[in-house]
Short mmCIF file of the C-alpha atoms (twelve columns), coordinates in Angstrom:
data_MODEL
# 
_entry.id   MODEL 
# 
loop_
_atom_site.group_PDB 
_atom_site.id 
_atom_site.type_symbol 
_atom_site.label_atom_id 
_atom_site.label_alt_id 
_atom_site.label_comp_id 
_atom_site.label_asym_id 
_atom_site.label_seq_id 
_atom_site.Cartn_x 
_atom_site.Cartn_y 
_atom_site.Cartn_z 
_atom_site.pdbx_PDB_model_num 
ATOM 1   C CA . MET A 1   69.796  107.751 100.458 1 
ATOM 2   C CA . PRO A 2   70.320  108.793 96.939  1 
ATOM 3   C CA . GLN A 3   74.024  110.297 96.462  1 
ATOM 4   C CA . ASP A 4   72.793  113.786 94.917  1 
ATOM 5   C CA . ALA A 5   69.642  113.641 97.701  1 
ATOM 6   C CA . PRO A 6   68.803  116.824 99.362  1 
ATOM 7   C CA . ARG A 7   71.176  118.181 101.845 1 
ATOM 8   C CA . VAL A 8   69.849  119.974 104.747 1 
ATOM 9   C CA . LEU A 9   70.645  121.575 108.361 1 
ATOM 10  C CA . VAL A 10  67.792  121.678 110.472 1 
ATOM 11  C CA . VAL A 11  68.363  124.380 113.682 1 
ATOM 12  C CA . ASP A 12  65.858  124.393 116.191 1 
ATOM 13  C CA . ASP A 13  66.109  124.695 120.114 1 
ATOM 14  C CA . ASP A 14  62.890  122.878 120.341 1 
ATOM 15  C CA . PRO A 15  63.668  118.895 119.757 1 
ATOM 16  C CA . ASP A 16  60.178  117.904 119.018 1 
ATOM 17  C CA . VAL A 17  60.163  121.186 116.004 1 
ATOM 18  C CA . ALA A 18  63.688  120.033 115.229 1 
ATOM 19  C CA . LEU A 19  61.828  116.615 115.217 1 
ATOM 20  C CA . LEU A 20  58.817  117.277 112.822 1 
ATOM 21  C CA . VAL A 21  60.953  118.887 110.054 1 
ATOM 22  C CA . LYS A 22  63.589  116.624 109.801 1 
ATOM 23  C CA . THR A 23  60.178  113.740 109.380 1 
ATOM 24  C CA . VAL A 24  58.746  116.119 106.531 1 
ATOM 25  C CA . LEU A 25  61.580  116.549 104.871 1 
ATOM 26  C CA . GLU A 26  63.155  113.021 104.819 1 
ATOM 27  C CA . ARG A 27  59.800  111.622 103.502 1 
ATOM 28  C CA . ARG A 28  58.190  113.788 101.470 1 
ATOM 29  C CA . ALA A 29  61.297  114.930 99.859  1 
ATOM 30  C CA . GLY A 30  63.826  112.374 99.904  1 
ATOM 31  C CA . CYS A 31  66.727  114.635 101.897 1 
ATOM 32  C CA . GLU A 32  69.137  114.088 103.987 1 
ATOM 33  C CA . VAL A 33  69.031  115.898 107.522 1 
ATOM 34  C CA . VAL A 34  71.506  117.028 109.925 1 
ATOM 35  C CA . LEU A 35  69.976  118.256 113.081 1 
ATOM 36  C CA . ALA A 36  71.257  121.373 115.293 1 
ATOM 37  C CA . HIS A 37  69.874  122.495 118.595 1 
ATOM 38  C CA . ASP A 38  71.103  126.080 118.657 1 
ATOM 39  C CA . GLY A 39  73.439  128.037 116.259 1 
ATOM 40  C CA . ARG A 40  76.986  127.355 117.533 1 
ATOM 41  C CA . THR A 41  76.251  123.435 117.231 1 
ATOM 42  C CA . ALA A 42  75.169  124.204 113.943 1 
ATOM 43  C CA . VAL A 43  77.927  126.021 112.766 1 
ATOM 44  C CA . GLU A 44  80.352  123.225 114.490 1 
ATOM 45  C CA . ARG A 45  78.133  121.041 111.828 1 
ATOM 46  C CA . LEU A 46  79.520  122.470 108.783 1 
ATOM 47  C CA . SER A 47  82.679  121.452 109.370 1 
ATOM 48  C CA . THR A 48  81.712  117.792 108.581 1 
ATOM 49  C CA . PHE A 49  78.604  118.213 106.844 1 
ATOM 50  C CA . THR A 50  77.913  120.466 103.642 1 
ATOM 51  C CA . PRO A 51  73.678  121.208 103.157 1 
ATOM 52  C CA . ASP A 52  71.471  122.613 100.244 1 
ATOM 53  C CA . VAL A 53  69.829  124.694 102.081 1 
ATOM 54  C CA . VAL A 54  69.382  125.442 105.644 1 
ATOM 55  C CA . VAL A 55  66.488  125.751 108.145 1 
ATOM 56  C CA . THR A 56  66.857  127.834 111.093 1 
ATOM 57  C CA . ASP A 57  65.009  128.840 113.906 1 
ATOM 58  C CA . ILE A 58  64.373  132.422 114.684 1 
ATOM 59  C CA . GLU A 59  64.348  132.613 118.695 1 
ATOM 60  C CA . MET A 60  67.778  130.025 119.765 1 
ATOM 61  C CA . PRO A 61  69.563  130.892 123.028 1 
ATOM 62  C CA . GLY A 62  73.423  131.996 122.686 1 
ATOM 63  C CA . LEU A 63  73.665  132.243 118.745 1 
ATOM 64  C CA . ASP A 64  69.769  133.195 117.633 1 
ATOM 65  C CA . GLY A 65  68.701  132.751 114.003 1 
ATOM 66  C CA . LEU A 66  69.660  135.851 112.719 1 
ATOM 67  C CA . GLU A 67  73.508  135.653 113.619 1 
ATOM 68  C CA . LEU A 68  73.823  132.308 112.635 1 
ATOM 69  C CA . LEU A 69  72.241  133.958 109.215 1 
ATOM 70  C CA . ALA A 70  74.820  136.570 109.109 1 
ATOM 71  C CA . GLU A 71  77.912  133.669 110.336 1 
ATOM 72  C CA . LEU A 72  76.384  131.739 106.903 1 
ATOM 73  C CA . ARG A 73  76.239  134.807 105.012 1 
ATOM 74  C CA . GLN A 74  80.254  135.435 105.587 1 
ATOM 75  C CA . ALA A 75  80.927  131.832 105.418 1 
ATOM 76  C CA . ASP A 76  79.718  131.342 102.096 1 
ATOM 77  C CA . PRO A 77  77.127  133.750 100.255 1 
ATOM 78  C CA . ARG A 78  75.328  131.312 97.776  1 
ATOM 79  C CA . LEU A 79  74.084  129.299 100.610 1 
ATOM 80  C CA . PRO A 80  70.227  129.264 100.844 1 
ATOM 81  C CA . VAL A 81  68.003  129.899 103.898 1 
ATOM 82  C CA . ILE A 82  65.304  129.280 105.025 1 
ATOM 83  C CA . VAL A 83  64.286  131.379 108.689 1 
ATOM 84  C CA . MET A 84  61.094  129.932 110.524 1 
ATOM 85  C CA . THR A 85  59.413  131.670 113.318 1 
ATOM 86  C CA . ALA A 86  56.498  131.726 115.706 1 
ATOM 87  C CA . HIS A 87  55.861  135.341 115.700 1 
ATOM 88  C CA . VAL A 88  54.232  136.717 112.212 1 
ATOM 89  C CA . SER A 89  54.804  139.915 112.630 1 
ATOM 90  C CA . VAL A 90  55.801  142.088 109.963 1 
ATOM 91  C CA . GLU A 91  58.755  143.228 111.997 1 
ATOM 92  C CA . TYR A 92  59.853  139.902 112.037 1 
ATOM 93  C CA . ALA A 93  59.637  139.455 108.511 1 
ATOM 94  C CA . VAL A 94  61.433  142.442 107.829 1 
ATOM 95  C CA . SER A 95  64.326  141.420 110.399 1 
ATOM 96  C CA . ALA A 96  64.884  138.187 108.228 1 
ATOM 97  C CA . LEU A 97  64.385  139.371 105.006 1 
ATOM 98  C CA . ARG A 98  67.297  142.374 105.974 1 
ATOM 99  C CA . ALA A 99  69.618  139.759 106.868 1 
ATOM 100 C CA . GLN A 100 69.672  137.828 103.325 1 
ATOM 101 C CA . ALA A 101 67.287  134.836 104.081 1 
ATOM 102 C CA . ASP A 102 66.072  133.399 101.002 1 
ATOM 103 C CA . GLU A 103 62.330  132.530 102.614 1 
ATOM 104 C CA . PHE A 104 60.602  133.352 105.386 1 
ATOM 105 C CA . LEU A 105 57.932  130.707 107.450 1 
ATOM 106 C CA . THR A 106 55.887  131.016 110.161 1 
ATOM 107 C CA . LYS A 107 55.227  128.326 112.657 1 
ATOM 108 C CA . PRO A 108 52.655  126.094 112.755 1 
ATOM 109 C CA . LEU A 109 54.514  125.143 109.599 1 
ATOM 110 C CA . ASP A 110 52.752  124.697 106.355 1 
ATOM 111 C CA . ASN A 111 54.330  121.284 105.527 1 
ATOM 112 C CA . ALA A 112 53.958  121.331 102.087 1 
ATOM 113 C CA . ARG A 113 55.102  124.706 102.017 1 
ATOM 114 C CA . LEU A 114 58.643  123.788 103.623 1 
ATOM 115 C CA . VAL A 115 59.189  120.713 101.448 1 
ATOM 116 C CA . GLU A 116 58.061  123.000 98.454  1 
ATOM 117 C CA . ALA A 117 60.825  125.657 99.370  1 
ATOM 118 C CA . VAL A 118 63.316  123.432 100.337 1 
ATOM 119 C CA . THR A 119 63.032  121.798 97.425  1 
ATOM 120 C CA . ARG A 120 63.304  125.041 94.811  1 
ATOM 121 C CA . LEU A 121 66.262  126.706 97.128  1 
ATOM 122 C CA . VAL A 122 67.908  123.371 96.778  1 
ATOM 123 C CA . ALA A 123 68.186  123.264 92.724  1 
ATOM 124 C CA . GLU A 124 68.302  127.459 92.658  1 
ATOM 125 C CA . GLY A 125 71.433  126.457 95.335  1 
ATOM 126 C CA . ARG A 126 72.825  123.519 93.127  1 
ATOM 127 C CA . ALA A 127 72.430  125.297 90.007  1 
ATOM 128 C CA . ARG A 128 74.097  128.550 91.593  1 
ATOM 129 C CA . LYS A 129 76.993  126.610 92.845  1 
ATOM 130 C CA . GLU A 130 77.476  125.090 89.291  1 
ATOM 131 C CA . ALA A 131 77.358  128.253 87.561  1 
ATOM 132 C CA . SER A 132 80.417  129.476 90.137  1 
ATOM 133 C CA . ARG A 133 82.705  126.024 89.879  1 
ATOM 134 C CA . PRO A 134 85.816  126.743 87.937  1 
ATOM 135 C CA . ARG A 135 86.327  124.152 84.693  1 
ATOM 136 C CA . GLU A 136 89.059  121.621 85.505  1 
ATOM 137 C CA . VAL A 137 91.445  121.022 83.140  1 
ATOM 138 C CA . VAL A 138 91.160  116.863 83.418  1 
ATOM 139 C CA . LEU A 139 95.252  114.981 81.691  1 
ATOM 140 C CA . ALA A 140 94.344  111.182 82.388  1 
ATOM 141 C CA . ILE A 141 97.210  109.043 81.874  1 
ATOM 142 C CA . GLY A 142 97.426  105.434 80.616  1 
ATOM 143 C CA . ALA A 143 100.490 102.703 79.001  1 
ATOM 144 C CA . HIS A 144 98.472  101.647 76.261  1 
ATOM 145 C CA . PRO A 145 94.895  101.947 75.246  1 
ATOM 146 C CA . ASP A 146 91.710  101.515 77.755  1 
ATOM 147 C CA . ASP A 147 93.628  101.610 80.460  1 
ATOM 148 C CA . VAL A 148 92.594  105.025 82.019  1 
ATOM 149 C CA . GLU A 149 89.374  103.917 81.050  1 
ATOM 150 C CA . ILE A 150 89.617  101.228 83.634  1 
ATOM 151 C CA . GLY A 151 90.972  103.200 86.127  1 
ATOM 152 C CA . VAL A 152 88.725  106.258 86.060  1 
ATOM 153 C CA . GLY A 153 86.386  105.919 83.995  1 
ATOM 154 C CA . GLY A 154 83.595  106.838 85.796  1 
ATOM 155 C CA . LEU A 155 85.420  109.383 87.431  1 
ATOM 156 C CA . LEU A 156 86.328  110.553 83.850  1 
ATOM 157 C CA . ALA A 157 82.349  110.594 82.736  1 
ATOM 158 C CA . ALA A 158 81.667  113.081 85.620  1 
ATOM 159 C CA . HIS A 159 83.760  115.240 84.243  1 
ATOM 160 C CA . ALA A 160 82.725  115.435 81.083  1 
ATOM 161 C CA . GLN A 161 78.865  115.838 82.478  1 
ATOM 162 C CA . ALA A 162 80.376  118.984 84.627  1 
ATOM 163 C CA . GLY A 163 81.949  120.663 81.530  1 
ATOM 164 C CA . ASP A 164 85.453  120.003 82.568  1 
ATOM 165 C CA . GLU A 165 88.140  119.707 79.594  1 
ATOM 166 C CA . ILE A 166 89.181  116.425 79.181  1 
ATOM 167 C CA . THR A 167 92.363  115.081 77.760  1 
ATOM 168 C CA . ILE A 168 93.493  111.284 77.166  1 
ATOM 169 C CA . LEU A 169 97.286  110.611 77.160  1 
ATOM 170 C CA . THR A 170 98.302  106.903 75.819  1 
ATOM 171 C CA . LEU A 171 101.847 106.525 75.621  1 
ATOM 172 C CA . SER A 172 102.217 103.068 73.528  1 
ATOM 173 C CA . ARG A 173 99.362  101.411 70.895  1 
ATOM 174 C CA . GLY A 174 99.673  98.290  72.555  1 
ATOM 175 C CA . ALA A 175 100.547 96.104  70.174  1 
ATOM 176 C CA . ARG A 176 101.570 93.094  72.870  1 
ATOM 177 C CA . GLY A 177 98.147  93.174  73.600  1 
ATOM 178 C CA . GLY A 178 96.584  92.726  69.953  1 
ATOM 179 C CA . ASP A 179 96.543  94.805  67.061  1 
ATOM 180 C CA . ALA A 180 98.172  98.313  67.317  1 
ATOM 181 C CA . GLU A 181 95.766  99.993  64.892  1 
ATOM 182 C CA . SER A 182 92.780  98.032  66.254  1 
ATOM 183 C CA . ARG A 183 93.069  99.710  69.506  1 
ATOM 184 C CA . GLN A 184 93.916  103.506 68.401  1 
ATOM 185 C CA . HIS A 185 90.705  102.798 66.633  1 
ATOM 186 C CA . GLU A 186 88.991  101.439 70.136  1 
ATOM 187 C CA . SER A 187 90.588  104.526 72.013  1 
ATOM 188 C CA . LEU A 188 89.567  107.371 69.877  1 
ATOM 189 C CA . ALA A 189 85.805  105.821 69.901  1 
ATOM 190 C CA . SER A 190 86.238  105.915 73.841  1 
ATOM 191 C CA . ALA A 191 87.644  109.312 73.551  1 
ATOM 192 C CA . GLU A 192 84.745  110.603 71.363  1 
ATOM 193 C CA . MET A 193 82.111  109.900 73.853  1 
ATOM 194 C CA . LEU A 194 83.813  111.393 76.581  1 
ATOM 195 C CA . GLY A 195 84.206  114.354 74.378  1 
ATOM 196 C CA . ALA A 196 87.525  114.179 75.096  1 
ATOM 197 C CA . ARG A 197 90.973  114.719 72.857  1 
ATOM 198 C CA . LEU A 198 93.287  111.861 72.527  1 
ATOM 199 C CA . PHE A 199 97.473  111.980 72.021  1 
ATOM 200 C CA . VAL A 200 98.341  108.419 71.283  1 
ATOM 201 C CA . LYS A 201 102.050 107.926 71.511  1 
ATOM 202 C CA . ASP A 202 104.437 105.537 70.066  1 
ATOM 203 C CA . LEU A 203 106.886 104.227 72.700  1 
ATOM 204 C CA . VAL A 204 107.111 100.633 72.754  1 
ATOM 205 C CA . ASP A 205 104.814 98.106  74.777  1 
ATOM 206 C CA . THR A 206 106.248 96.457  77.699  1 
ATOM 207 C CA . GLU A 207 109.533 98.585  77.100  1 
ATOM 208 C CA . ILE A 208 108.469 101.734 78.534  1 
ATOM 209 C CA . SER A 209 110.742 103.312 80.601  1 
ATOM 210 C CA . GLY A 210 110.286 105.579 83.842  1 
ATOM 211 C CA . GLY A 211 112.606 108.425 83.094  1 
ATOM 212 C CA . GLY A 212 113.643 109.881 79.483  1 
ATOM 213 C CA . ALA A 213 112.074 109.940 76.875  1 
ATOM 214 C CA . THR A 214 108.592 109.031 78.417  1 
ATOM 215 C CA . VAL A 215 109.213 112.254 80.867  1 
ATOM 216 C CA . ARG A 216 109.631 114.455 77.608  1 
ATOM 217 C CA . LEU A 217 106.520 113.020 76.052  1 
ATOM 218 C CA . ILE A 218 104.439 113.736 79.348  1 
ATOM 219 C CA . GLU A 219 105.602 117.076 79.611  1 
ATOM 220 C CA . GLU A 220 105.216 118.440 76.107  1 
ATOM 221 C CA . VAL A 221 101.284 117.117 76.413  1 
ATOM 222 C CA . VAL A 222 101.180 118.839 79.958  1 
ATOM 223 C CA . ALA A 223 102.829 121.849 78.560  1 
ATOM 224 C CA . GLU A 224 100.094 122.414 75.325  1 
ATOM 225 C CA . VAL A 225 97.347  121.075 77.587  1 
ATOM 226 C CA . GLN A 226 98.412  123.006 81.295  1 
ATOM 227 C CA . PRO A 227 95.937  120.419 83.249  1 
ATOM 228 C CA . THR A 228 94.711  121.377 86.949  1 
ATOM 229 C CA . ILE A 229 93.906  117.710 87.408  1 
ATOM 230 C CA . VAL A 230 95.804  114.495 86.471  1 
ATOM 231 C CA . TYR A 231 95.214  111.551 86.858  1 
ATOM 232 C CA . THR A 232 98.036  108.131 86.000  1 
ATOM 233 C CA . HIS A 233 98.839  104.735 87.290  1 
ATOM 234 C CA . SER A 234 99.918  103.655 90.400  1 
ATOM 235 C CA . SER A 235 103.403 102.464 91.784  1 
ATOM 236 C CA . ASN A 236 101.988 99.678  93.159  1 
ATOM 237 C CA . ASP A 237 101.176 97.438  90.106  1 
ATOM 238 C CA . ARG A 238 102.815 94.311  88.746  1 
ATOM 239 C CA . HIS A 239 102.972 95.955  85.104  1 
ATOM 240 C CA . GLN A 240 106.435 97.234  84.134  1 
ATOM 241 C CA . ASP A 241 104.906 100.194 81.746  1 
ATOM 242 C CA . HIS A 242 102.345 101.049 84.987  1 
ATOM 243 C CA . ARG A 243 105.218 101.542 87.025  1 
ATOM 244 C CA . ALA A 244 107.079 103.351 84.845  1 
ATOM 245 C CA . VAL A 245 104.307 105.264 83.365  1 
ATOM 246 C CA . SER A 246 103.213 106.252 87.220  1 
ATOM 247 C CA . GLU A 247 106.589 107.631 87.765  1 
ATOM 248 C CA . ALA A 248 107.614 109.220 84.626  1 
ATOM 249 C CA . THR A 249 104.098 110.835 85.247  1 
ATOM 250 C CA . ILE A 250 104.734 112.153 89.110  1 
ATOM 251 C CA . ALA A 251 108.395 113.571 87.597  1 
ATOM 252 C CA . ALA A 252 106.781 115.366 84.372  1 
ATOM 253 C CA . THR A 253 103.398 117.124 86.102  1 
ATOM 254 C CA . ARG A 254 105.430 118.635 89.302  1 
ATOM 255 C CA . ARG A 255 104.079 121.420 88.856  1 
ATOM 256 C CA . VAL A 256 100.565 120.127 88.662  1 
ATOM 257 C CA . GLY A 257 98.559  120.919 92.199  1 
ATOM 258 C CA . THR A 258 96.698  117.598 91.478  1 
ATOM 259 C CA . VAL A 259 97.629  114.318 90.693  1 
ATOM 260 C CA . ALA A 260 96.196  111.045 92.052  1 
ATOM 261 C CA . CYS A 261 96.609  107.288 90.725  1 
ATOM 262 C CA . TYR A 262 94.216  104.920 90.268  1 
ATOM 263 C CA . GLN A 263 93.935  100.960 90.052  1 
ATOM 264 C CA . SER A 264 94.784  98.568  87.212  1 
ATOM 265 C CA . PRO A 265 93.621  94.875  87.063  1 
ATOM 266 C CA . SER A 266 97.312  94.792  88.295  1 
ATOM 267 C CA . ALA A 267 97.229  96.662  90.866  1 
ATOM 268 C CA . THR A 268 99.525  94.869  93.700  1 
ATOM 269 C CA . ILE A 269 97.640  94.766  97.637  1 
ATOM 270 C CA . ASP A 270 100.066 97.505  98.247  1 
ATOM 271 C CA . PHE A 271 97.893  100.106 96.363  1 
ATOM 272 C CA . ARG A 272 96.127  101.904 99.097  1 
ATOM 273 C CA . PRO A 273 93.919  104.553 97.685  1 
ATOM 274 C CA . THR A 274 93.149  107.582 99.979  1 
ATOM 275 C CA . ARG A 275 90.143  108.824 98.041  1 
ATOM 276 C CA . PHE A 276 87.199  107.140 97.182  1 
ATOM 277 C CA . VAL A 277 84.899  108.529 94.536  1 
ATOM 278 C CA . ARG A 278 81.498  107.540 94.241  1 
ATOM 279 C CA . ILE A 279 80.626  106.994 90.608  1 
ATOM 280 C CA . ASP A 280 77.102  105.629 91.174  1 
ATOM 281 C CA . GLN A 281 75.401  107.530 88.857  1 
ATOM 282 C CA . TYR A 282 78.455  106.501 86.155  1 
ATOM 283 C CA . ILE A 283 78.872  102.987 86.547  1 
ATOM 284 C CA . GLY A 284 76.556  102.557 83.139  1 
ATOM 285 C CA . HIS A 285 79.064  105.046 81.215  1 
ATOM 286 C CA . LYS A 286 82.284  103.550 82.280  1 
ATOM 287 C CA . LEU A 287 80.604  100.347 81.187  1 
ATOM 288 C CA . ARG A 288 79.945  101.872 77.816  1 
ATOM 289 C CA . LEU A 289 83.167  103.332 77.683  1 
ATOM 290 C CA . LEU A 290 84.704  99.797  78.164  1 
ATOM 291 C CA . GLU A 291 82.704  98.432  75.657  1 
ATOM 292 C CA . CYS A 292 84.402  100.160 72.883  1 
ATOM 293 C CA . PHE A 293 87.401  98.227  73.348  1 
ATOM 294 C CA . GLY A 294 86.041  95.183  71.651  1 
ATOM 295 C CA . SER A 295 89.057  93.725  71.010  1 
ATOM 296 C CA . GLN A 296 90.407  93.062  74.127  1 
ATOM 297 C CA . THR A 297 86.883  91.829  75.911  1 
ATOM 298 C CA . ALA A 298 87.251  88.029  74.385  1 
ATOM 299 C CA . THR A 299 90.629  87.945  76.162  1 
ATOM 300 C CA . ARG A 300 90.732  90.117  79.035  1 
ATOM 301 C CA . ASP A 301 87.846  89.348  81.551  1 
ATOM 302 C CA . TYR A 302 88.641  92.096  83.840  1 
ATOM 303 C CA . LEU A 303 86.561  94.256  81.091  1 
ATOM 304 C CA . GLU A 304 83.480  91.887  81.502  1 
ATOM 305 C CA . PRO A 305 80.903  94.043  82.971  1 
ATOM 306 C CA . GLU A 306 80.442  91.997  86.130  1 
ATOM 307 C CA . PHE A 307 84.330  92.326  86.786  1 
ATOM 308 C CA . VAL A 308 83.934  95.554  86.714  1 
ATOM 309 C CA . THR A 309 80.455  96.770  88.806  1 
ATOM 310 C CA . ALA A 310 82.044  93.894  91.575  1 
ATOM 311 C CA . THR A 311 85.471  95.697  92.249  1 
ATOM 312 C CA . ALA A 312 83.532  99.382  92.268  1 
ATOM 313 C CA . ARG A 313 81.190  97.109  94.661  1 
ATOM 314 C CA . TYR A 314 83.987  96.473  96.684  1 
ATOM 315 C CA . TRP A 315 85.404  100.057 97.499  1 
ATOM 316 C CA . SER A 316 81.991  101.297 98.249  1 
ATOM 317 C CA . ARG A 317 82.454  99.732  101.368 1 
ATOM 318 C CA . PHE A 318 85.368  102.457 102.046 1 
ATOM 319 C CA . GLY A 319 83.246  105.089 100.527 1 
ATOM 320 C CA . GLY A 320 79.340  104.144 100.463 1 
ATOM 321 C CA . GLY A 321 76.914  104.114 98.069  1 
ATOM 322 C CA . VAL A 322 77.218  101.332 95.591  1 
ATOM 323 C CA . ALA A 323 79.837  101.977 93.383  1 
ATOM 324 C CA . ILE A 324 83.403  103.722 93.637  1 
ATOM 325 C CA . GLU A 325 86.583  104.401 91.854  1 
ATOM 326 C CA . PRO A 326 89.959  104.568 94.866  1 
ATOM 327 C CA . LEU A 327 92.503  107.274 94.576  1 
ATOM 328 C CA . GLU A 328 95.999  106.964 95.750  1 
ATOM 329 C CA . VAL A 329 96.423  111.165 96.036  1 
ATOM 330 C CA . ILE A 330 99.822  112.166 95.623  1 
ATOM 331 C CA . ARG A 331 98.878  116.120 95.831  1 
ATOM 332 C CA . GLU A 332 95.496  117.664 96.207  1 
ATOM 333 C CA . THR A 333 94.670  121.656 95.735  1 
ATOM 334 C CA . ALA A 334 91.911  121.194 93.584  1 
ATOM 335 C CA . GLU A 335 88.766  120.002 94.290  1 
ATOM 336 C CA . PHE A 336 87.554  116.619 92.919  1 
ATOM 337 C CA . ILE A 337 83.678  115.521 91.332  1 
ATOM 338 C CA . GLY A 338 81.671  115.366 94.047  1 
ATOM 339 C CA . ALA A 339 83.892  116.615 96.554  1 
ATOM 340 C CA . HIS A 340 81.776  116.875 99.038  1 
ATOM 341 C CA . GLU A 341 81.019  113.323 98.815  1 
ATOM 342 C CA . LEU A 342 84.380  111.984 98.886  1 
ATOM 343 C CA . THR A 343 85.367  110.179 101.737 1 
ATOM 344 C CA . ARG A 344 89.249  110.405 103.519 1 
ATOM 345 C CA . LEU A 345 90.956  106.792 104.884 1 
ATOM 346 C CA . GLU A 346 91.981  108.519 108.386 1 
ATOM 347 C CA . ASN A 347 95.088  106.207 109.976 1 
# 
C-alpha cells in the first residue's frame, strides 16, 4: 500500500455492502479501507485508524449513521463524511445534510460516483488539515558537518516540504575528518537545499564536552530560534563527540517540548528507537543532501547510497514502508511529520 494511499473507514451493518464498497475503493482508487459494522465499532476503530474519509450508512442498530456523524463532527469537524442510504426521499437527504454530511449517496451505489466522491473529499480534507496544521520550528544539532543529514536527512526534507522552519546547528567544523573550510561549504550547500538556516561553531573536533561551553552554545541558538522540535545525537554512540553533544543538548533544550535522538553510523547496539518515521518519498532527497559532502564520500562508506538505503530499509521491518529513520524520543509534545504513519515500538 503506498504511503499516501487514501485512508477510508466504511461503516455499514450489511456485510455484503461493506465488502462491495471496500473492494471498489481498493481496486479503483487505491484506498486503504477499514470496515466497521455498526456506529459503536466505528468509534472504536478511530482509536487505531485515522481515516481521510468516513463512508457510513444511515440505518444501523445502536448508534445510527446520523448519530455517528454527530460524534465525528464533535471529534474532528474537518473530517469528510459520506452518508449512504437505500432511501431516496428528500427527508433523508435533508437529515443527512443538516447533520453536516459532505456527500449523500443512494443505494444501490453508483461505483463511479462513489470513487469520485471519495477521491475529491480526500484531497479537500487533506488540504484543510495541512492548512490548519501549526508550523513547527525545527532545530537539528550535530557534532560535525553531515551528522544531521545522515541521521534525519529524510525527516528534514519532509519538514521542508511541509513548510516548517528548519535550523541546523553544527558544533565543530570537522577538521579531524577533512578540510574544515571545504566541509563548511558542503554544509552550506546542504542547508540551502533544505531552505534551512545554518549555524557552524568552532568547538574542537574530537574534544567536545557535554557541559559548560557546549551547553551555552546550544542554549544561545535555542533562545534565538525558539524550536518546537529538536533532533540530536543519541547517547548510545561510540563517538565521544556524539555522546557529548547528546548530553549537552538534553540539558540545553529542557524547555523544548519535543526532543528526539537520531542514529549515527557509530551508534551502538544499545540504540533503542521508539519512533520509526517513514521517509519512503524522501529517501531520494536524503541521498541528494549527502551528495553535497563530496570530500567525505571517498573515505566514508556509510555515505554510499547503497549503505544509506540499506539502513533505511532495515528499519522498515519495524515501521513499514520501504525506508525509515529511527528515533529515540526523549520528550514529545509536538507531532512529528506524518504522525498518523508513525509506529510506536511496544514493550
